[in-house]
N, C-alpha and C positions, 0 to 999 in steps of 0.2 A: 504494500500500500504506500506508494510514493506520495510525499506531502510537501513538495517544494524542490525547486531546482534553480540553479543560477550558474552563469558562466563567469569565471574569474578572469582577470586581465591576461593571464597566460593561456587562455583558451580551454582550461580544464572545466569539466562539468561536475558541479557538486550536487549531490542528490541526498535528501533526507527521507527517512521512512517512518511512518506512524506505527507500523506493526513490527513484531520481532522478525529479523531476517538472519540472525546469527546466534552463536552461543559463545560463552566465555568460560574457560576451565578455571575452577576454583580448587583449593586444597581438598575439599570433601564433596564437591558438587560441580555440576555444569549448569550455568544459568543462561536464560535467553536474554539477548540484548538487541539494541537497535542502532547499529553503527552508521556513520556517515560514509557514503561511497563517493569516491572522487575518480572521474574517468578522464583519460586523455582524449583528444579529438578523434583518434583512431579507434576508440572503443576499449582499449586496454585500461587497466586500472593504474592510477598513480602509485609510485613506490611506497607511499605512506598510507595507502587505502587498503582495506577499510579502516576507519578510525574507530577503535573500540573503547579506548580510554584516553582522556585528556590529562596529561601529566604536567603539573605546575612546578615552577622553580622552587617553591617552598616545600615540595614533597607531597602536596595535596593531589589527589587523583579523582577525576570525575568519570565514572563509568557510564556508558551510554544506555541507561535504563529507559529513559523517557522518550516517548514518541515525538517525532519532529512535527512542528506546526508551521514551519516556513523557513526558507533560506534566502538571504539578501546580501548585498554588498554594502560595506560602509563607504565613506567618501574617499578612501585610499585603496579600494578594491579588495580589502580583506573581508572575510566571511562573518556574517551575523546569523547565528544559528539559533532559532527558537525551538526549545525542547520543553514542552509542558510549561512550567512557570519560571524557566530560566532562559537567559540569552547569553550565549558564548560568542566572543570575538576571537576568530581563529586566523592565523597567518595563512594566506592562500598559497604561499610558496612551499611551506614546510608542514602544514597541518598542526602546528603547535598552538596552544592557547595563548591569547594575549591579554584578555580581560573578560569579566563576566558580571552580570547582575543576576542575583538569585531571588527566588521566592517573591514573585509578583502577586501571590495570593490566589493563583488559579492559572489555567491555561492561557497563554498569550499568543497573539497573532504574529504573522511575519512582520518584520520591521520595515520601515521606509526611511531613507536618509537623503538629506539635501547635499548639494555640492560642497557646502562649507561645514558639514558635520553635525547637523541637527537630526536626531533620530526620533521617529514617531512610532508608537506602539500602543496597543490596547489589549483588553482581554477578549477571549473567544466568546465566553458567556459572561458579559460584563455586569449585568444587574445594576446598571446606572453608573459604572465606572467610567472615568474620562479617557480620552486619548492623551497619553503622556508625551511630552516633548522633552528630550534630554539633549544636552550639548555634549557630543562625543567627539568633538574635533581633536581632542587629545587622547581619544580612546576610552573604552570602558575601564573601570577600576582594575588595575593589574592584580590587586588582591581581591578576589571575588567578594562582592558586597551585596547585602540584602537591598533590594530595589528601594524600599521605603526609607532606608538610611542614607541613600545617596542624594542628599539635599543639595549639595553643591552642583550636581549635574542636572537636576530637574529645573527647567526654565519656564515651563508653561503647562497648562492642562486645558483640554477642550471638552466641554460638557454642556451641551445645549438641550438636553432632554431627549435627543433622538437615539442616544447610545444605549438602548434597552433591549436589543435583540441580538441574536448570534452574528458574529462576524469572524472572518479568518485572515483578513489582510487590510492594510492601508497602503496608500500610494501617494507620494508627494513629488511635486515638480522640483527640478534641481535648484531653482531660485527660492523655493520655500514659500511661495505665495498661494499655491493651490493644492488642496488636499482632497483625496478621494477615499471613501470608506465604504467597503462592500457590506451589504446586509442580506441575511437569509433568515428563514423561519419567522418572518415578521408579519405574516398575513398578506393579503392582497396589496395593501397600501404601505407596507413598511419593508419591502424588499428593494432591490436595485442598488444603485451606487449614490451615496451622498457626496455632493460636491461642496467643499468649504473654500472660502477665500479670505486671505488676510493681506491687506495692502501693506502692512508693516512687517511681513515675514513671520518666521516661526514664533517669535516672542510677542507678536502683536495680538490683536483681537480677531477671532475667527468667526465668520458668519456663514450660515448655510445659504448657498446660491441656488441649489436645485437638487432634486432627487431624480437621477437618470434612470429611465426604464423601470420605474417603481412597480408597475403592474404586470410586467411581462418577463422580467429577468431577475434571477438570483445573483447577487454579487458575491459569489463564492470566493474567488481569488482574483487579485488584481496585479498586473505586471506591465512594465513598459515594453513597447515593441518598436519596430522600425519607424522612423519619421515621427517620433513622439506620440505614436498611437497608444491608447490605453487598452490593454487586452483584458477582458473580463471573462473569467471562467464561470459559466452559469450551469446550474444543476437542476434537473427535473423540469416538468411542465409548470408554468404559472398561468392560471386562467386559460385563455384560449391559445396561447403561444407555446410551442415547444422550443425552448431556447437552451437545450443542453448542448454544451460545447464551448469553444472559445470565440469571442467576438472582439474585433478591433473597433474602438470608438475613436473618431477623429475630433480632438478638441477644437481644431481650426475650422470645422464644418458642422458646428452645433451638435457635436457628439453623434453624428450619423455613423451607422455601422458600415465600414468600408472593406472588411475582410473577415475571414473566419477560419478556424481549424476544427475538424472533428465534429461538424454539425450535420453533415449530410446535405446541407443546403448552402454551399459556399457563396460568398459575395466577392465580387471583383476577381482577381487572379488568385486561385487557391494555393495553399500549401498541400502538396501531394503526399500520400503515404502508401505503404504496401500492406497495411493492416487489413485483415479479413473484415469485410463489412465496409469497404471503402475507407473513409477517414473518420469513422464515428468514434467519439470519446464518451465514455460512460459517466465519469465523475471527475471533472477538472480539479486539479490541485496545484497548478503552477506551470508556467511556460517561460523558457529562457531562450533568447535569440542571440546568435552570433553577431559580431559588430557590423557585418555587411548586410544583416537582415535576411540572408538567404537560407539560413537553417534555424529550425526551432526544435527544442527539446521539450516534450510535453509530458506532464505527469497525469496519469489516469489512476485515481485512487481505487475505484472498484475494479478496474481492469487489471490492476496490479503490475503496471509496467510504465517505463519511461520510453516514449517513442521519439524517433528522429524524423522530422518533417522537412522537406526541401521545397523552397519556393519554386514554382514551376508554371509554365504556360500551357502544359499538357494536362490531360486528365490524370486522376490519381492512379489508374491502372497502368499508365505508361511510365510511371516514375518509381522504380523500385528503390526502397530506402532501408538501410540497416537499422536495427535496434540494438540495445545492449541488454540482453536477457540475463537474469540472475539464476534461472533454473530451466530445466527441460519442461516443455509444455506443448500440448496439442490443443488447438482452439476449435471451437464449433465452426463448422462451415458457414459461409454466408453467400447468398441468401439461403435460408432453410425454412420451409420447403423451397425447392428450386425447380426450374424447367427452362432449358435442359442443362444449363451450366452453373457452376458454383465455384467458390474459392475455398481452399483449405490452407490454413496457416499454422505454422509451428515454430517454436523457439528452441534453439540449441545453445547451451551455455559453454559447450566445448566442441571442437571439431570431431567428426566421426562418421562412420558409415550409417546411412539412413535408408530405410525401405518403407515407402508409403503405399499401401495396398488397399483396394476397394473390394469388398465381398458382398454377395447377396445374403438374404436371411438364412439360406440353406448352407452357408459357408463356402460357396463356390467363388473362386477368384474371378472378379470382373475386370479389374485393371490394375496394373502396377504403375503408379504415377512417378515414383522416385526410387532409384536403387543405385546409390553411389555415395561417395564421401562428400560431405558438405561442411562449410566453415561455420564458425560461431556466428550467431545472429538470428534474425527472424526471416523466415522463408514462406513464400506464398506459391501455391500450385493451383492451376486451373484444372477442373474436372468437367469433361464434356460427356453427358449421358445420352447423346443421340444414339438411337438404336436400342436403348434399354427400356424396360417396362416400368410403369409407375410402381412405387412401393418403397419399402425401407431398405437402406443399404448401410453397411458398416465399413468405416475406414479405419485402418490400423497403422500406427507409426511404430516402427521397431528400430532401436539403436543397439549398440553393443551391450548396453546395460539395462535397457528398459523397453517395455512394450505397453502401449496404451491405445484404446479404441474409443470411437464415438459413433453415433448414429446420425443418419441424415435421410431426408425423405424427398423422393422425386415425384412430383405431381405434374402430369401432362393433361 
């Protein structure tokens, strides 16, 4: 369950997970943990990844017990990692801790930082808590400090009475005059994205300018995209509109939707993917773009994956894209039921011989779609059922170490 991604200045992709993905050996036990994964642009892991424990200069150690709530960059390109009610500042080049704020009193959102080092953050389930503004231009406290005790760093609070429903991220412009706060689970009239403005910057007075897409979109997660677009990850149907996926809002065009990822209904020139089911995303939890805007790494919480999308002028089926899988997995074909063609996708976490076979319900072999060595990554295979009768079929993926099967239905 990935819950945040960001691209550091050196091009590495940092990914946080909400659920357990690893274990750590202890003297008398083995415990589940939630490490930070850091990938090179070619998909291999950085030499210090996964980060299972943060070791401080004074001997203190923070084990990665808590689920990630978001990953962001500070004004120097270092990592701000929200894990339940703590924020860690981590050196993007070495993976070593630099500073931390502990115990915000509950789960906190992904942070947002201005160009001159003001950090905005709030609670996921706020109960009336404000958005806090901290001056981190000199970094978070190098000796981890309880958030409420860092009075020297707190410079402002934003609380206008609207902060009473669930949120997962805030987003601020580099100059610190406009702030965006995503809202979910707020009922028909309290979802969307709240837009605040302060003419005097982070330490000034903030006023609500508007609530964007309040009746049709959940503001699950907010990230900056190419050309200063605001990418909103929206989850589930709201009223009449199905707005699940990522949508790009253009502040210079009255926040019109100008692009999308994973919605099944792209606007403008789409980002293509090789995911089964076209480019559908089930539960957005973060998107990170390369500097040139040509590649996006997309977190799908319910789908349990981080997918790589490439900006393209061709349809999604014509643009194969690699992913960075953490496990072996065979996905449900799409569409299903189908007539007469469908796509079957699977993930390989290591290179090996793969055989993908289709059988009828009597166990008779119908087709061998793959029978060769394949590299690490996500793979998509087309299955054409011309000449076959309607009914249920079974497709089986076999590797050197595992065999798994799923069912699909042909309806003519």
